Legacy VTK file of the C-alpha trace (Angstrom):
# vtk DataFile Version 3.0
C-alpha trace
ASCII
DATASET POLYDATA
POINTS 567 float
164.921 120.814 99.545
163.512 118.842 97.341
161.564 116.642 100.246
160.784 119.940 101.728
158.711 121.431 98.658
156.721 118.380 97.902
153.547 119.726 98.668
153.998 123.328 97.281
155.253 122.252 93.923
153.417 124.725 92.183
153.488 128.457 92.334
150.998 129.597 89.989
147.315 128.289 90.089
145.137 127.202 87.187
141.623 128.097 86.491
140.282 129.459 89.635
136.680 131.112 90.706
133.764 130.652 93.518
132.997 127.012 93.072
135.811 125.969 90.532
138.967 125.167 91.170
140.314 121.642 89.451
143.903 121.556 88.885
145.428 118.567 87.377
146.448 115.733 89.781
150.322 115.219 90.608
149.459 111.770 92.002
147.635 108.845 91.304
146.033 107.660 94.317
146.845 107.464 98.717
147.696 105.135 100.795
146.376 104.303 104.415
147.826 103.215 107.580
146.448 103.716 110.917
147.806 103.540 114.518
147.396 105.036 118.165
149.150 107.873 119.935
149.122 108.555 123.117
148.363 111.565 124.837
149.486 113.183 127.849
147.322 111.917 130.456
147.786 108.223 128.432
144.301 108.468 126.356
145.088 106.676 123.042
143.799 108.773 119.533
143.358 106.591 117.106
144.344 108.058 113.594
144.170 107.062 109.960
146.506 109.106 107.729
146.275 108.973 104.179
149.087 109.861 101.647
149.410 110.431 98.663
150.993 107.344 95.929
152.541 107.113 93.229
152.334 103.134 91.367
150.625 102.195 94.835
153.561 103.117 96.788
153.488 106.130 99.277
156.023 108.769 97.941
158.691 110.427 100.166
158.682 114.200 100.802
156.863 116.316 102.899
153.364 117.419 102.690
150.670 120.087 104.518
148.691 117.932 106.625
144.524 118.400 106.521
143.057 116.685 109.985
139.570 115.910 111.048
139.153 115.399 115.099
135.945 112.791 114.193
133.816 110.079 115.905
135.953 107.364 113.987
138.722 107.120 111.666
136.523 104.676 109.453
134.232 107.155 108.480
131.606 105.369 107.995
128.020 106.114 109.112
127.173 103.011 111.077
130.307 104.308 113.170
128.911 106.558 114.039
130.468 109.593 112.539
127.359 111.047 110.796
125.376 110.444 107.678
127.178 109.806 104.689
125.604 112.979 102.694
128.578 115.436 101.597
131.877 116.592 100.092
133.418 116.598 103.960
133.181 112.584 102.636
135.205 113.053 99.886
138.484 114.886 101.196
140.455 111.927 101.246
140.834 113.326 97.091
143.095 115.657 97.834
145.875 113.139 98.721
145.772 112.836 95.136
147.218 117.000 94.747
149.911 116.397 97.302
148.192 116.619 100.689
148.213 114.230 103.632
144.762 113.509 105.315
144.541 112.246 108.863
141.038 111.011 110.840
141.536 111.791 113.979
138.665 109.709 116.547
138.085 112.043 119.552
138.496 110.752 122.679
135.754 109.285 123.881
135.050 107.930 120.506
135.428 105.241 118.097
138.481 103.667 117.841
140.297 105.723 120.947
140.409 105.032 124.327
139.483 107.581 127.030
135.655 109.246 128.363
133.831 112.291 126.423
132.757 114.302 129.569
131.020 116.827 127.287
131.191 117.377 123.743
134.043 120.029 122.873
135.087 120.161 126.509
138.688 121.992 126.980
140.471 118.184 127.366
139.509 117.822 123.461
140.717 121.176 122.697
144.023 120.307 124.404
143.900 117.117 122.336
143.522 118.902 119.184
146.359 121.051 120.079
149.014 118.112 120.948
147.481 116.521 117.748
148.356 119.584 115.677
151.460 120.656 116.598
152.321 116.361 116.701
151.087 116.019 112.898
152.841 119.386 111.642
156.354 117.306 113.117
155.756 113.994 111.284
158.319 112.835 108.157
155.283 113.486 105.950
154.610 116.795 106.911
155.709 119.928 105.811
154.615 121.907 109.242
152.004 122.995 108.036
148.586 122.109 108.910
145.342 122.511 107.946
141.063 121.296 110.082
138.014 120.810 108.623
134.942 119.596 110.039
131.252 119.730 109.755
128.338 119.514 112.420
129.921 118.071 115.325
133.570 118.215 114.200
132.970 121.580 112.360
132.697 123.199 116.393
136.000 120.944 117.052
137.397 122.705 113.857
136.700 125.650 115.932
137.850 124.484 119.204
141.399 123.775 117.688
141.459 127.761 116.440
140.889 128.762 120.311
144.089 126.669 121.519
146.230 128.358 118.389
148.565 126.007 117.914
151.831 128.044 115.922
151.202 124.650 113.276
147.382 125.611 112.742
147.071 127.602 109.494
143.682 127.163 107.862
140.096 126.029 109.051
137.427 124.957 107.093
133.836 124.381 109.626
130.449 123.989 108.528
127.300 124.205 110.659
129.170 124.169 113.702
128.065 126.266 116.631
129.059 129.814 117.456
127.212 129.806 121.144
126.201 126.632 122.187
122.928 127.881 123.952
121.997 129.689 121.152
122.424 126.784 118.857
121.342 123.845 121.131
118.550 126.041 123.392
117.547 127.857 121.115
115.046 130.728 122.523
115.444 128.754 125.523
113.826 125.667 124.160
115.146 122.552 123.897
113.945 121.507 119.823
117.064 120.563 118.875
118.600 117.773 117.942
122.180 117.608 118.846
123.048 115.555 121.581
124.912 113.155 120.242
125.498 109.957 119.605
124.502 106.676 122.223
126.413 103.326 121.562
127.097 100.130 122.731
129.763 98.018 123.489
128.462 95.866 120.587
127.826 98.770 118.859
131.602 100.088 119.372
132.868 96.409 118.897
132.081 96.330 115.228
134.251 99.374 114.646
137.339 98.569 112.004
140.206 98.021 114.756
143.223 100.336 114.386
146.535 98.275 112.601
147.667 96.201 114.971
144.522 95.614 116.861
143.222 92.703 114.778
142.319 91.053 117.852
140.538 94.020 119.126
142.221 94.470 122.635
142.144 97.719 122.315
138.898 98.640 120.812
137.613 96.610 123.406
139.013 98.087 126.176
138.109 101.747 124.323
134.441 100.370 124.152
134.483 99.698 127.758
135.765 102.964 128.466
132.700 105.120 126.702
130.143 103.457 128.463
131.831 106.289 131.377
131.128 109.132 129.065
128.566 111.422 129.904
124.929 111.108 128.148
124.787 114.433 126.052
120.513 114.287 126.447
120.926 113.812 130.267
123.337 116.775 130.189
121.395 118.952 127.673
118.246 118.433 130.322
119.943 119.734 133.363
121.103 123.092 131.632
118.160 125.313 130.966
119.485 128.424 131.538
122.301 129.931 129.896
124.250 129.627 132.907
123.033 126.675 134.532
125.595 123.944 136.260
125.569 120.328 135.338
126.689 118.443 138.118
127.615 115.858 135.433
130.650 117.832 133.988
130.961 119.790 137.261
130.740 122.877 134.524
128.808 126.040 133.060
128.892 123.937 130.006
127.626 125.974 128.109
130.329 128.773 128.367
132.707 125.812 128.483
131.663 123.901 125.042
131.531 127.286 122.703
133.533 128.811 120.703
131.848 132.375 122.241
133.566 131.856 125.017
137.560 132.083 123.680
136.507 134.334 120.863
139.485 137.205 122.053
141.800 133.837 121.354
140.169 132.707 118.160
141.139 136.534 117.443
144.632 136.691 117.943
145.590 133.164 116.386
144.464 135.048 112.849
144.067 132.087 111.251
142.062 132.160 108.456
138.807 130.490 108.492
136.194 129.546 105.755
132.442 128.768 107.171
130.253 126.775 106.087
126.108 126.939 106.331
122.637 125.813 104.882
119.575 128.118 104.846
117.815 124.319 105.679
120.136 123.740 108.658
119.223 124.600 112.257
122.220 126.321 112.527
122.644 128.371 109.845
122.659 131.758 112.317
125.230 131.050 113.252
127.650 131.419 110.840
126.200 135.153 110.564
127.381 134.744 114.118
130.792 134.051 114.122
131.475 135.471 110.329
131.104 138.988 112.536
133.478 138.415 115.224
136.588 136.302 113.109
138.148 139.001 110.925
138.721 137.619 107.707
136.408 134.721 107.638
134.641 133.515 105.110
130.738 132.175 104.336
129.638 130.139 101.834
125.879 129.399 102.377
122.873 127.163 99.580
119.935 125.978 99.612
121.832 122.636 101.531
120.248 120.537 104.479
122.403 119.821 107.253
126.643 119.850 106.234
124.860 119.018 102.436
126.350 121.030 99.382
123.930 119.291 96.468
125.359 119.989 93.422
127.300 122.075 94.116
130.852 121.906 94.381
132.259 122.510 97.491
134.994 120.429 97.677
136.544 122.284 94.662
135.969 125.653 96.979
138.240 123.728 99.604
140.953 122.448 97.587
140.867 126.079 96.669
140.834 127.303 100.158
143.434 124.887 101.263
145.627 125.633 97.828
146.074 129.370 99.019
146.590 129.407 103.338
148.899 125.520 103.275
150.887 126.170 99.675
150.831 129.612 98.708
149.251 129.349 95.868
147.296 132.643 94.499
143.415 130.981 93.569
141.934 134.599 94.408
139.703 133.311 97.082
141.193 136.542 99.071
139.554 138.826 96.343
136.509 137.527 96.291
133.033 139.278 98.492
133.988 137.307 101.648
130.041 136.064 101.656
128.441 133.750 98.790
124.653 133.109 99.374
122.564 131.855 97.142
119.233 133.405 96.678
115.750 130.536 96.320
113.820 130.560 94.105
115.872 133.532 92.205
115.683 133.738 88.505
118.209 131.078 86.929
121.334 132.118 86.181
121.959 134.466 89.500
120.739 132.665 92.603
124.645 132.993 93.777
125.571 136.209 95.115
128.812 137.549 96.599
128.778 140.345 99.514
130.941 142.550 101.611
127.978 143.166 104.291
125.222 141.024 106.673
122.729 142.403 106.797
122.758 143.597 102.655
123.197 146.867 102.718
120.292 147.455 100.511
117.645 145.690 103.044
114.849 147.665 103.911
112.659 146.353 106.944
109.625 146.191 106.505
106.437 145.537 109.225
103.716 143.509 108.564
101.005 143.459 111.317
99.181 140.549 112.389
95.191 140.776 112.608
94.627 137.403 113.847
93.241 136.515 110.224
95.784 138.253 108.103
98.796 140.255 107.433
97.760 143.850 107.560
100.040 147.515 106.606
98.259 148.615 109.507
98.532 147.993 113.385
95.576 147.278 116.078
92.701 145.678 113.904
92.617 142.383 114.948
90.687 140.604 118.078
92.514 138.061 120.339
93.095 134.591 119.182
93.394 131.924 121.936
94.634 128.189 121.310
95.817 125.898 123.063
99.254 124.079 122.556
99.227 121.060 120.129
102.175 118.407 122.087
100.614 115.939 119.889
102.075 117.501 116.698
103.431 115.024 113.990
105.385 115.888 110.982
106.008 112.637 109.132
107.662 114.139 106.057
109.973 116.146 107.812
113.296 113.460 107.818
115.021 112.782 111.134
118.288 113.931 113.290
120.240 116.064 111.920
118.174 116.962 108.408
115.010 117.328 110.125
113.171 120.236 108.991
110.412 122.120 110.349
106.761 121.748 108.626
103.114 123.954 108.500
100.933 121.458 110.263
96.897 123.165 109.497
95.193 123.646 112.903
98.688 124.126 114.914
98.252 127.453 116.177
97.154 130.865 114.527
97.938 131.287 110.531
97.708 134.433 109.222
98.568 135.846 105.238
99.157 138.561 102.875
97.346 139.139 99.763
98.527 137.812 96.718
102.158 139.237 95.469
101.848 141.349 92.310
105.529 140.910 91.569
108.042 138.437 92.924
109.534 139.468 96.352
113.096 139.260 97.665
113.468 138.286 101.490
117.235 137.965 102.350
118.247 138.507 106.189
116.682 137.695 109.531
113.199 138.498 110.252
111.912 139.808 113.565
108.800 138.625 115.360
107.465 141.530 117.378
104.311 139.594 119.534
102.628 140.409 122.514
100.953 136.872 124.136
99.720 135.602 127.363
99.135 132.351 128.540
97.242 130.471 131.279
100.341 129.657 132.702
103.644 130.604 134.587
105.227 129.938 131.083
104.699 129.137 127.529
107.249 127.958 124.104
106.234 130.230 121.316
107.225 129.561 117.602
106.508 131.522 114.333
107.330 130.265 110.797
107.741 132.682 107.863
105.639 130.441 105.338
104.920 131.061 101.208
102.326 130.327 100.369
101.669 128.857 96.849
98.376 129.829 94.358
97.434 125.657 94.821
97.591 126.563 98.708
100.427 124.258 99.727
102.345 126.268 102.476
106.606 126.127 102.430
108.148 126.782 106.004
111.086 129.348 104.694
112.287 130.861 108.060
111.438 130.333 111.561
112.629 131.699 115.344
111.327 130.691 118.673
111.143 131.954 122.219
110.680 130.597 126.162
107.821 133.645 126.828
109.420 133.754 130.544
112.846 133.896 128.901
111.765 137.542 127.070
114.222 139.968 128.961
116.738 141.201 126.344
120.331 142.479 126.894
123.073 143.906 125.017
125.083 141.025 123.404
128.887 139.867 124.651
129.535 139.377 120.662
128.426 141.260 117.439
125.164 140.735 116.230
123.695 141.019 112.915
121.926 144.516 112.985
118.873 144.730 114.608
118.233 140.977 116.016
118.025 140.541 119.386
119.623 138.837 122.152
118.285 137.505 125.427
120.636 136.704 127.725
118.655 133.697 129.473
120.266 133.664 132.685
118.408 131.804 135.627
117.649 135.250 137.473
116.094 137.127 134.212
113.251 134.485 134.178
109.853 136.637 134.433
107.534 133.878 135.205
103.926 135.125 133.230
101.013 136.177 134.800
97.548 134.511 134.091
96.227 136.934 131.213
98.707 139.470 131.642
99.614 140.080 128.090
103.950 140.219 127.746
106.001 141.303 124.525
107.976 139.087 122.565
110.647 140.132 120.183
112.701 137.242 118.886
113.948 136.945 115.822
114.002 134.467 113.167
116.856 132.697 111.624
118.197 133.921 108.520
116.754 133.132 104.701
116.888 134.260 101.751
114.083 133.661 99.558
112.123 134.954 96.166
108.362 134.491 97.592
107.194 134.571 93.131
104.834 136.757 91.657
100.554 135.235 92.744
102.429 133.745 96.168
101.106 135.063 99.312
103.591 135.676 102.679
102.119 133.892 105.716
103.175 133.504 109.341
102.053 131.287 111.671
102.490 130.588 115.496
102.170 127.933 117.698
102.885 126.914 121.338
104.354 123.247 120.317
106.858 122.213 117.505
107.396 118.419 116.083
110.912 118.916 116.883
110.732 119.560 121.068
112.364 117.453 123.525
112.047 116.965 126.966
109.596 119.539 127.132
109.496 121.602 130.424
105.960 122.736 130.827
103.757 119.297 131.544
100.685 120.740 130.790
99.663 122.397 127.129
99.337 126.405 128.125
96.394 128.164 126.577
98.109 131.029 124.861
96.385 134.237 123.488
98.117 136.351 120.874
96.916 140.025 121.120
96.787 142.496 117.906
94.796 145.811 119.101
96.634 148.826 118.971
98.567 148.622 122.417
99.753 145.116 121.598
100.393 144.943 118.189
101.968 142.223 117.096
103.799 142.531 113.966
106.806 140.749 112.028
108.914 142.758 110.571
110.714 141.410 106.930
113.966 142.255 105.553
112.923 142.944 102.053
115.446 143.939 99.107
114.359 146.571 96.535
113.739 144.757 93.427
116.692 146.725 90.451
114.293 149.475 89.585
112.490 150.422 92.215
LINES 1 568
567 0 1 2 3 4 5 6 7 8 9 10 11 12 13 14 15 16 17 18 19 20 21 22 23 24 25 26 27 28 29 30 31 32 33 34 35 36 37 38 39 40 41 42 43 44 45 46 47 48 49 50 51 52 53 54 55 56 57 58 59 60 61 62 63 64 65 66 67 68 69 70 71 72 73 74 75 76 77 78 79 80 81 82 83 84 85 86 87 88 89 90 91 92 93 94 95 96 97 98 99 100 101 102 103 104 105 106 107 108 109 110 111 112 113 114 115 116 117 118 119 120 121 122 123 124 125 126 127 128 129 130 131 132 133 134 135 136 137 138 139 140 141 142 143 144 145 146 147 148 149 150 151 152 153 154 155 156 157 158 159 160 161 162 163 164 165 166 167 168 169 170 171 172 173 174 175 176 177 178 179 180 181 182 183 184 185 186 187 188 189 190 191 192 193 194 195 196 197 198 199 200 201 202 203 204 205 206 207 208 209 210 211 212 213 214 215 216 217 218 219 220 221 222 223 224 225 226 227 228 229 230 231 232 233 234 235 236 237 238 239 240 241 242 243 244 245 246 247 248 249 250 251 252 253 254 255 256 257 258 259 260 261 262 263 264 265 266 267 268 269 270 271 272 273 274 275 276 277 278 279 280 281 282 283 284 285 286 287 288 289 290 291 292 293 294 295 296 297 298 299 300 301 302 303 304 305 306 307 308 309 310 311 312 313 314 315 316 317 318 319 320 321 322 323 324 325 326 327 328 329 330 331 332 333 334 335 336 337 338 339 340 341 342 343 344 345 346 347 348 349 350 351 352 353 354 355 356 357 358 359 360 361 362 363 364 365 366 367 368 369 370 371 372 373 374 375 376 377 378 379 380 381 382 383 384 385 386 387 388 389 390 391 392 393 394 395 396 397 398 399 400 401 402 403 404 405 406 407 408 409 410 411 412 413 414 415 416 417 418 419 420 421 422 423 424 425 426 427 428 429 430 431 432 433 434 435 436 437 438 439 440 441 442 443 444 445 446 447 448 449 450 451 452 453 454 455 456 457 458 459 460 461 462 463 464 465 466 467 468 469 470 471 472 473 474 475 476 477 478 479 480 481 482 483 484 485 486 487 488 489 490 491 492 493 494 495 496 497 498 499 500 501 502 503 504 505 506 507 508 509 510 511 512 513 514 515 516 517 518 519 520 521 522 523 524 525 526 527 528 529 530 531 532 533 534 535 536 537 538 539 540 541 542 543 544 545 546 547 548 549 550 551 552 553 554 555 556 557 558 559 560 561 562 563 564 565 566
């Protein structure tokens, strides 16, 4: 009985509140070991087990297990495990508080053998079920298992939930896709970085081997097998529509690889889920959509890039969550509002807010009409503006990979600013673009940006949306969406090519934000036909795009304005 209770020795929580949880450490360090675990088809998954120690020796006893379905058990950036930027790389510190933390390299990655058929396919999901149950049965496990991950490993964590392993009790997932098409072909446009690692045999042979494989015999086998993995970039290019079929994996992979396809299973499992997002992450809308579809889930979202948390104590919040659901400690997390969000430029001390509703109940959607030169309160006052999509657009200071950001490029498209603001104005939620355009080609990629223009003329992109004009047909969403957000089915049969000179309506959302436009600043909308993040453009010649502003074609953007207290 003493061994069984080793991981649940504390009955009462220390001082605990959102973002603050600092119990005393019970153990003084961790001991690491690695090995292979053979799957049902003979594939060997590499795992690294970090256990609590006292005086440098592993502690006998059973503890809750938290595991990570990752790309390399050594968790080094050079191993293809992503940028070393966040608290997700520090979770091994929880061994000092009575957890076993385990890294598992997914098949076809890192030290594991096998072939990666496609990111987050059903092979990986079955591996996750089997691994969860295997970890629960180990002599150092008390049978309660949690999972964590961010970015591609956040998706992997969600796919554990789709399999409903009985031992799974808690999941913390950041910056993942609820639906892969909407995340990686947002608006039907390939302008996203998420096509995964591309590694050579030489790259993989530099990875630290598993214990007992110091001569790298199994690692060599793994590295050679990895070369047979599906090139994700090539697969993504094969899938322009939501119902596209990939010959590389013999699947309609947007559906197979999306957590949304298994929403009923996730809900039936009832496992507590905590979601992290970032206002500067391209997947931030997915956090709120997942929350709307998974009862009891929680969201924290701050002014962060992909998988970052900057100076917010994310590890403490993760610890607080796991202590509640893996150890049964009353940390107060259940009593918190389900959504915590940070409002950029809010008064000091008021940036973090909590809500039970998204969109916020007090939201007032206010339409700002475009007239080709400025934002206006009245519709139909401008003449059409025509520009050519700039395929040479550059954004040298935007970053790269998962940290890449949008940017304003002067002269790219058409920009329209509003009047100088007489007071601070908060925008929280999804802005909705309602544009009328035509083009001289059968298709055009259209991007819309909400921007903050300072008194000195400096322009900062607050949020953005995009839509391929041929995929403008709207449809009811098969899952819950935030109120007022349009959805496009984007099947091949839905494609509606443009006719030269014929105006069509594009109705799409910008990704959610929470931003205060300060007094003396101006709001600006920029519409373009290109973005520096585009890849594998499928419209060969830059189209000439016309945006309309007359009464019959009143282009506008509706902003989710939050009224100031007192009116």
